[in-house]
MIGU-158424 format. One line per 4 residues: for each residue x, y negated, z of C-alpha. Coordinates in Angstrom, 1 decimal, padded with zeros to 4 digits. Layout:
X,Y,Z ~ ... $
***
This chain:
025.6,011.7,014.7 ~ 027.3,008.8,016.3 ~ 028.6,005.6,014.9 ~ 031.1,002.6,015.7 $
029.2,-000.3,016.7 ~ 031.6,-002.8,015.4 ~ 030.8,-001.0,011.9 ~ 027.0,-001.3,012.3 $
027.4,-004.8,012.5 ~ 029.8,-005.9,009.7 ~ 027.7,-008.4,007.4 ~ 025.8,-009.3,009.6 $
025.8,-012.8,011.2 ~ 025.3,-012.8,015.1 ~ 026.6,-014.1,017.7 ~ 027.7,-012.5,021.5 $
029.1,-012.9,024.9 ~ 030.7,-009.9,024.7 ~ 034.4,-009.4,023.6 ~ 035.3,-008.7,020.2 $
037.6,-005.5,021.3 ~ 034.6,-004.5,023.8 ~ 031.9,-004.1,020.6 ~ 034.9,-002.1,018.7 $
034.8,000.3,021.5 ~ 030.8,000.9,022.3 ~ 029.9,004.0,020.0 ~ 026.1,004.1,018.6 $
024.1,007.4,019.6 ~ 020.7,006.0,017.5 ~ 018.8,002.3,016.3 ~ 015.2,001.8,017.5 $
012.6,-000.9,018.4 ~ 010.6,000.9,020.5 ~ 012.0,001.1,024.3 ~ 009.9,004.4,024.8 $
012.3,005.8,022.3 ~ 015.8,004.5,023.8 ~ 018.5,007.4,025.0 ~ 021.8,007.3,026.5 $
023.9,005.0,023.4 ~ 020.6,003.7,021.8 ~ 021.3,000.3,019.9 ~ 018.1,-001.5,020.9 $
016.6,-004.3,018.4 ~ 014.1,-006.2,019.7 ~ 011.5,-007.3,017.2 ~ 008.8,-009.7,017.6 $
005.9,-007.9,016.7 ~ 002.3,-008.8,016.3 ~ 001.2,-007.5,019.9 ~ 003.8,-007.5,021.4 $
007.4,-009.1,022.2 ~ 010.5,-007.0,022.1 ~ 012.1,-009.1,023.9 ~ 010.4,-008.1,027.4 $
011.2,-004.6,027.0 ~ 015.6,-005.0,026.7 ~ 015.3,-004.5,030.3 ~ 013.9,-001.3,030.3 $
015.9,-000.4,027.3 ~ 018.8,-000.6,029.4 ~ 018.0,001.5,031.8 ~ 016.7,004.1,029.7 $
020.4,003.9,029.0 ~ 021.1,001.5,025.7 ~ 024.8,000.3,025.2 ~ 024.0,-002.2,023.3 $
020.9,-004.8,022.1 ~ 020.1,-007.0,019.2 ~ 017.9,-010.2,020.2 ~ 017.3,-013.4,018.9 $
018.1,-014.8,022.3 ~ 019.9,-013.7,025.0 ~ 018.1,-013.1,028.5 ~ 018.8,-014.9,031.6 $
020.3,-012.1,033.4 ~ 022.5,-009.8,031.7 ~ 023.6,-006.2,032.4 ~ 027.5,-006.3,032.8 $
028.8,-003.1,030.3 ~ 025.8,-003.5,028.0 ~ 026.8,-005.5,024.3 ~ 024.2,-008.1,024.0 $
024.1,-009.5,020.2 ~ 022.1,-012.3,019.4 ~ 021.0,-012.6,015.2 ~ 018.4,-015.2,013.9 $
015.8,-012.6,012.7 ~ 015.8,-009.6,014.4 ~ 013.7,-008.0,011.8 ~ 016.1,-008.5,009.0 $
018.6,-007.9,011.3 ~ 017.0,-004.1,011.7 ~ 016.5,-003.2,008.3 ~ 020.0,-003.8,007.6 $
021.4,-002.0,010.9 ~ 019.1,000.6,009.6 ~ 020.5,001.4,006.2 ~ 024.2,000.6,007.6 $
023.5,003.8,009.6 ~ 022.1,005.6,007.6 ~ 024.6,004.7,004.8 ~ 023.4,002.7,002.5 $
020.9,005.3,000.4 ~ 019.7,002.6,-001.7 ~ 022.8,001.5,-003.3 ~ 023.0,005.4,-004.7 $
019.3,005.1,-006.1 ~ 017.4,003.5,-008.6 ~ 013.8,001.5,-006.1 ~ 011.2,000.2,-008.2 $
008.8,-001.6,-005.8 ~ 005.4,-002.3,-006.5 ~ 003.4,-005.3,-005.0 ~ 000.0,-006.5,-005.2 $
-003.5,-006.8,-003.0 ~ -004.8,-003.7,-006.0 ~ -003.3,-001.0,-007.7 ~ 000.2,-000.4,-005.2 $
-000.7,002.9,-004.8 ~ -001.8,003.9,-008.2 ~ 001.2,002.2,-010.4 ~ 003.5,004.2,-007.7 $
002.0,007.1,-008.1 ~ 001.6,007.2,-011.7 ~ 005.5,006.2,-011.8 ~ 006.0,009.0,-009.3 $
004.0,011.6,-011.9 ~ 005.5,010.2,-015.2 ~ 009.0,010.5,-014.3 ~ 008.8,013.8,-012.4 $
006.9,015.4,-015.7 ~ 009.6,013.8,-017.8 ~ 012.3,015.9,-015.6 ~ 013.6,013.3,-013.5 $
014.1,014.4,-009.3 ~ 011.9,011.5,-007.8 ~ 010.9,010.4,-004.2 ~ 007.5,008.5,-003.7 $
006.6,006.3,-000.4 ~ 003.2,005.1,-000.4 ~ -000.3,004.8,001.6 ~ -001.5,008.2,000.6 $
001.8,010.3,001.2 ~ 005.3,010.2,001.0 ~ 007.2,012.6,-001.3 ~ 010.7,013.6,-001.1 $
010.1,015.7,-005.1 ~ 007.0,018.0,-004.3 ~ 007.8,018.1,-000.3 ~ 005.4,016.0,001.3 $
006.0,013.7,004.2 ~ 003.1,012.1,006.3 ~ 002.7,007.9,006.0 ~ 001.7,006.3,008.5 $
002.1,003.0,006.7 ~ 001.9,001.5,003.6 ~ 005.9,001.2,003.9 ~ 007.0,002.2,006.5 $
009.7,000.7,009.5 ~ 013.1,-000.3,008.4 ~ 014.5,002.5,010.7 ~ 011.9,005.3,008.5 $
012.2,004.1,005.3 ~ 016.3,004.3,005.5 ~ 015.7,007.4,007.2 ~ 013.2,008.9,003.8 $
015.6,007.3,001.1 ~ 018.4,009.1,002.5 ~ 017.0,012.2,002.6 ~ 015.2,012.0,-000.8 $
019.5,010.8,-002.0 ~ 020.0,014.4,000.0 ~ 017.5,016.0,-002.3 ~ 019.3,015.2,-005.5 $
016.3,012.3,-006.0 ~ 017.4,009.7,-008.9 ~ 014.5,007.3,-009.2 ~ 012.2,006.3,-005.8 $
008.9,004.7,-006.3 ~ 007.5,002.6,-003.6 ~ 004.5,000.6,-002.3 ~ 005.6,-002.5,-000.7 $
002.5,-004.6,001.6 ~ 002.9,-008.2,002.9 ~ 002.7,-007.1,006.0 ~ 006.2,-005.2,005.2 $
007.9,-007.7,003.5 ~ 006.9,-010.7,006.4 ~ 008.3,-008.5,009.0 ~ 011.7,-007.6,006.9 $
011.3,-003.7,006.6 ~ 013.0,-003.9,003.0 ~ 015.7,-005.5,004.5 ~ 018.7,-003.6,003.7 $
016.9,-001.8,-000.2 ~ 018.6,-002.5,-003.0 ~ 015.8,-002.8,-005.7 ~ 016.0,-001.7,-009.2 $
012.9,-003.3,-010.3 ~ 010.0,-004.9,-008.7 ~ 006.0,-005.1,-010.0 ~ 003.5,-007.8,-009.1 $
-000.3,-006.5,-009.6 ~ -002.5,-009.1,-008.7 ~ -003.5,-011.5,-005.6 ~ -007.0,-011.7,-003.7 $
-008.4,-012.1,-000.4 ~ -007.1,-009.9,002.0 ~ -005.2,-009.0,005.6 ~ -006.2,-012.7,006.6 $
-006.2,-011.7,009.7 ~ -001.8,-011.3,009.7 ~ -001.4,-013.9,008.0 ~ -003.5,-016.6,008.6 $
-004.4,-018.0,005.1 ~ -003.9,-016.6,001.1 ~ -000.7,-019.1,001.0 ~ 000.8,-017.5,003.7 $
-000.1,-014.0,002.3 ~ 000.9,-014.8,-001.2 ~ 004.0,-016.7,000.2 ~ 005.2,-012.8,001.6 $
004.5,-011.8,-001.8 ~ 006.3,-013.5,-003.5 ~ 009.5,-013.4,-001.0 ~ 010.2,-009.9,-002.4 $
010.7,-011.4,-005.6 ~ 012.7,-013.8,-004.6 ~ 014.8,-011.1,-003.0 ~ 015.6,-009.4,-006.1 $
018.9,-009.5,-007.7 ~ 020.2,-010.4,-011.0 ~ 020.5,-006.7,-012.3 ~ 016.9,-006.2,-011.4 $
013.4,-006.8,-013.2 ~ 010.7,-008.4,-012.3 ~ 007.3,-007.3,-014.0 ~ 004.4,-009.5,-013.3 $
001.0,-009.7,-014.7 ~ 000.0,-012.7,-016.5 ~ -003.5,-012.5,-016.7 ~ -003.5,-013.0,-012.8 $
-003.1,-016.5,-012.1 ~ -000.6,-015.7,-009.5 ~ 001.7,-013.5,-011.9 ~ 003.7,-016.9,-013.1 $
004.6,-017.7,-009.0 ~ 005.6,-014.7,-008.3 ~ 008.6,-015.1,-010.4 ~ 009.2,-018.9,-010.2 $
012.7,-018.2,-007.6 ~ 013.6,-015.0,-008.5 ~ 017.0,-014.1,-010.2 ~ 016.0,-010.9,-011.7 $
015.7,-010.5,-015.4 ~ 011.9,-011.9,-015.7 ~ 009.4,-009.4,-018.1 ~ 005.3,-009.8,-018.1 $
002.4,-007.7,-018.6 ~ -001.1,-008.5,-019.9 ~ -004.6,-007.8,-021.5 ~ -005.5,-011.1,-022.1 $
-002.6,-013.2,-022.6 ~ 000.6,-013.5,-024.6 ~ 003.2,-011.4,-022.9 ~ 006.3,-008.9,-023.1 $
003.9,-005.9,-022.7 ~ 000.5,-006.1,-024.6 ~ -002.4,-003.6,-024.2 ~ -005.9,-003.2,-025.9 $
-008.8,-001.4,-025.0 ~ -011.0,000.3,-028.4 ~ -012.9,002.8,-027.0 ~ -014.5,003.5,-023.6 $
-015.4,007.2,-022.7 ~ -016.9,008.8,-019.3 ~ -013.7,010.3,-019.1 ~ -011.1,008.2,-020.2 $
-009.8,005.1,-022.3 ~ -008.8,004.9,-025.8 ~ -006.2,002.0,-026.0 ~ -003.6,000.1,-027.6 $
-000.6,000.1,-026.2 ~ 002.5,-002.3,-027.9 ~ 001.1,-001.3,-030.8 ~ 000.7,002.2,-029.9 $
-002.8,004.5,-030.0 ~ -002.9,006.5,-026.7 ~ -006.4,008.2,-025.1 ~ -005.5,008.1,-021.4 $
-007.3,010.0,-018.6 ~ -008.4,007.1,-016.4 ~ -011.2,004.4,-016.9 ~ -012.0,000.3,-015.8 $
-010.0,-002.5,-016.9 ~ -008.3,-002.2,-013.8 ~ -006.9,001.2,-014.6 ~ -005.6,-000.1,-017.9 $
-003.5,-002.8,-016.1 ~ -002.0,000.1,-014.0 ~ -001.4,002.0,-016.9 ~ 000.4,-001.1,-018.5 $
002.4,-001.6,-015.8 ~ 003.5,001.9,-015.8 ~ 004.4,001.7,-019.6 ~ 006.4,-001.2,-019.0 $
008.4,-000.2,-015.9 ~ 009.1,003.2,-017.8 ~ 010.2,001.0,-020.7 ~ 012.7,-001.1,-018.5 $
014.1,001.9,-017.2 ~ 015.4,003.0,-020.3 ~ 012.3,005.7,-020.8 ~ 011.7,006.0,-024.8 $
009.1,004.6,-026.1 ~ 007.2,008.1,-027.6 ~ 008.4,010.0,-024.3 ~ 006.8,007.2,-021.8 $
003.3,007.3,-024.4 ~ 003.2,011.5,-024.2 ~ 003.7,011.2,-020.2 ~ 001.2,008.7,-020.2 $
-001.4,010.4,-022.1 ~ -001.6,013.5,-019.2 ~ -002.0,011.2,-016.1 ~ -004.7,011.6,-013.8 $
-006.3,009.3,-011.4 ~ -004.8,009.3,-008.1 ~ -006.7,010.9,-004.9 ~ -009.2,008.2,-003.4 $
-008.9,006.2,-006.2 ~ -011.9,006.3,-008.4 ~ -012.4,010.1,-007.9 ~ -015.4,012.0,-009.6 $
-017.4,014.5,-008.3 ~ -020.8,015.6,-010.2 ~ -023.5,017.6,-008.7 ~ -023.6,020.8,-010.4 $
-027.1,021.4,-009.5 ~ -028.5,017.9,-009.7 ~ -026.5,016.1,-012.1 ~ -025.4,013.0,-010.7 $
-022.3,011.6,-010.1 ~ -020.2,010.5,-007.0 ~ -017.5,008.0,-006.8 ~ -015.4,008.1,-004.0 $
-012.6,004.7,-003.8 ~ -010.7,002.9,-001.7 ~ -011.5,-000.3,-002.4 ~ -011.4,-002.8,000.5 $
-011.4,-005.8,-000.8 ~ -014.2,-007.6,-002.4 ~ -012.2,-008.1,-005.6 ~ -011.4,-004.6,-005.8 $
-014.8,-003.5,-004.8 ~ -016.1,-006.0,-008.0 ~ -013.8,-004.3,-009.9 ~ -014.9,-001.0,-009.5 $
-018.6,-001.3,-009.7 ~ -018.4,-003.4,-013.2 ~ -016.7,000.0,-014.1 ~ -019.5,001.8,-013.2 $
-021.7,000.2,-014.7 ~ -020.2,-000.2,-017.9 ~ -020.0,003.6,-018.1 ~ -023.5,004.3,-016.6 $
-026.6,005.8,-018.5 ~ -029.1,002.3,-019.7 ~ -031.3,004.0,-017.3 ~ -029.5,005.1,-014.3 $
-029.2,003.3,-011.0 ~ -026.1,002.0,-009.3 ~ -025.9,003.1,-005.5 ~ -023.6,001.9,-003.5 $
-022.4,002.9,000.3 ~ -019.8,000.7,001.8 ~ -018.9,-001.1,005.2 ~ -015.5,-002.9,006.5 $
-012.9,-002.5,008.5 ~ -012.8,-003.3,012.1 ~ -010.2,-006.0,013.9 ~ -009.8,-007.3,010.5 $
-010.9,-010.2,008.2 ~ -014.3,-011.1,009.2 ~ -015.0,-013.3,006.5 ~ -015.0,-011.0,003.8 $
-018.2,-009.0,005.4 ~ -021.0,-011.4,003.7 ~ -018.6,-011.5,000.5 ~ -018.4,-007.4,000.3 $
-022.0,-006.9,000.4 ~ -022.7,-010.3,-001.3 ~ -020.7,-008.4,-004.3 ~ -022.1,-004.9,-003.7 $
-025.8,-005.6,-003.7 ~ -025.3,-007.7,-006.9 ~ -023.8,-004.7,-009.0 ~ -026.1,-001.9,-007.1 $
-029.9,-001.0,-007.6 ~ -029.7,000.2,-003.9 ~ -026.7,-000.7,-001.3 ~ -026.3,001.0,001.7 $
-024.2,-000.4,004.6 ~ -022.7,001.9,007.2 ~ -019.3,002.1,009.3 ~ -016.1,002.0,007.8 $
-013.0,002.2,010.2 ~ -014.8,000.4,013.2 ~ -011.9,000.5,015.6 ~ -012.3,-001.6,018.9 $
-015.4,-003.8,017.4 ~ -019.0,-002.5,017.8 ~ -020.4,-001.0,013.7 ~ -023.7,-002.3,014.6 $
-022.2,-006.0,014.8 ~ -019.7,-005.5,011.4 ~ -023.2,-003.9,009.4 ~ -025.2,-007.1,010.6 $
-022.4,-009.8,009.5 ~ -022.1,-008.3,005.8 ~ -025.8,-008.5,006.0 ~ -025.9,-012.2,006.9 $
-024.4,-012.2,003.2 ~ -027.4,-010.8,001.5 ~ -030.2,-012.7,000.4 ~ -033.7,-011.6,001.1 $
-034.6,-010.3,-001.9 ~ -030.7,-008.2,-001.2 ~ -031.7,-007.3,002.0 ~ -035.2,-005.2,000.8 $
-032.5,-003.1,-001.6 ~ -030.5,-002.6,001.1 ~ -030.6,000.4,003.9 ~ -028.4,000.1,007.7 $
-027.0,003.4,008.5 ~ -024.4,002.8,011.1 ~ -023.2,006.8,010.5 ~ -020.8,007.0,007.4 $
-021.4,010.8,006.7 ~ -025.7,010.5,007.1 ~ -025.0,007.0,004.4 ~ -023.9,009.4,002.3 $
-025.8,012.0,002.3 ~ -028.9,009.7,002.2 ~ -027.4,008.4,-001.0 ~ -026.9,011.7,-002.1 $
-030.7,012.3,-001.7 ~ -032.1,008.7,-003.2 ~ -030.3,010.1,-006.6 ~ -031.7,011.3,-009.9 $
-030.2,013.1,-012.6 ~ -027.4,010.1,-014.4 ~ -027.3,008.2,-011.4 ~ -023.6,006.9,-009.9 $
-023.0,007.0,-006.0 ~ -020.3,004.6,-005.1 ~ -018.5,005.5,-001.6 ~ -015.7,002.6,-001.3 $
-013.8,001.3,001.7 ~ -011.8,004.9,002.5 ~ -010.9,006.1,-000.6 ~ -008.2,009.0,000.4 $
-008.4,008.7,004.2 ~ -009.1,011.5,005.8 ~ -010.5,010.0,009.5 ~ -012.2,007.4,011.1 $
-011.2,005.0,013.5 ~ -013.0,004.4,016.3 ~ -012.4,002.8,019.9 ~ -008.7,003.5,019.4 $
-009.0,006.9,017.7 ~ -009.0,008.7,015.2 ~ -011.6,011.4,014.2 ~ -011.2,013.2,011.0 $
-013.4,012.2,008.6 ~ -013.8,012.5,004.7 ~ -015.5,011.3,002.5 ~ -014.9,013.8,-000.2 $
-016.0,016.5,002.1 ~ -018.5,015.3,003.0 ~ -019.9,014.9,-000.4 ~ -018.9,018.1,-001.9 $
-020.5,019.5,001.9 ~ -023.6,017.9,-000.2 ~ -023.2,019.6,-003.1 ~ -023.1,023.1,-001.7 $
-026.4,022.7,000.0 ~ -028.2,021.5,-003.4 ~ -030.5,023.7,-005.1 $
***
């Protein structure tokens, strides 16, 4: 596949020392931001990343055969025969160029983006499942896995890089998909990965402390989320959670049609919890009663957002309710296992922020038996926001009879150091109810041995993940596998 450089850059504001005739003559064989992937005929886009600046690799890309490079500033020495295009923001340009390369696939798709700290994966996945069950051909782009209809595609990021995202959308369109539901991370917005994507709708869930290692401040984190809604077109819908204080802020400057959902405050789409059960929740959605197979207030917010979005996309109310009643929990999100021999419950959840952990533990305390105890196994990731570590431990200790601090994804940090920083957030009485077990598998096994019939164990932080990242390497590890293996040994 080749494309004329002149055609690719139409609509993109740039300056170039090259003649227009030269730009018209160049044919491009691929677009990449990775100098290691450059082959003859490549258009190389120099991104300013967190750990490296692509401008430092322009010369390497040219040596590998790049015909043209997109930069924010011209290098001091320029190579004859190579086209240099200077733009204000190379990350945004990469998204727009990638969209053109793939034939602007989003223009023929109904794409709904979901952003917020918690709930993105659940809402996007449930929308994908709901619309598929209603007979639509759909794609899913999420943290857990990407899907083109029922064909899985491995996910490496919550929101893929711009070239990968546009390639996925092209494949989805070619497969006959009409609807795509995708998570939109704050990183993706800050890095303009979704530039060139035409969204039909956007959903905001909530905003709590997360990713401060990247954004620096909560304000910057909020601004990144808000930029998604700022970029929606007037033909799109923008749906926000009015029970969340940041909810109205998200829609302040959007051109999209504004809608809201809530459990507590007046909103366009309202839900009311009627009855809680260990296996689900009876709720009222906009005056209609339905039994859903998810539990916890946080999941009712997710269901409400899914329901509202389905109606905004034109689905009949009764049809939406019928499909919503069949939806089940997403992998690694309040995923429940019951010990067949000893009768305790183990729950695996991705909760890795203080707010998410509080939500899950509060839900567990609501559904547990009167004399049952809660045992929480949790850690914090390395090379990430250190400020949340003592907060996570304290919130877990407040809501658990027994707390086990363990390793999560330590990355390049020492697990013992992370655990100690979590311990520092505990009072002496909380520490007396806390164990520190670095080996995560051993921590989970210990929790199961401490559990009695009816007790509930929460294994938090990794959810769907099937690896543990230690010293830059990923080793196979799955909380769910450890739990099932322990069940098999019990008599």
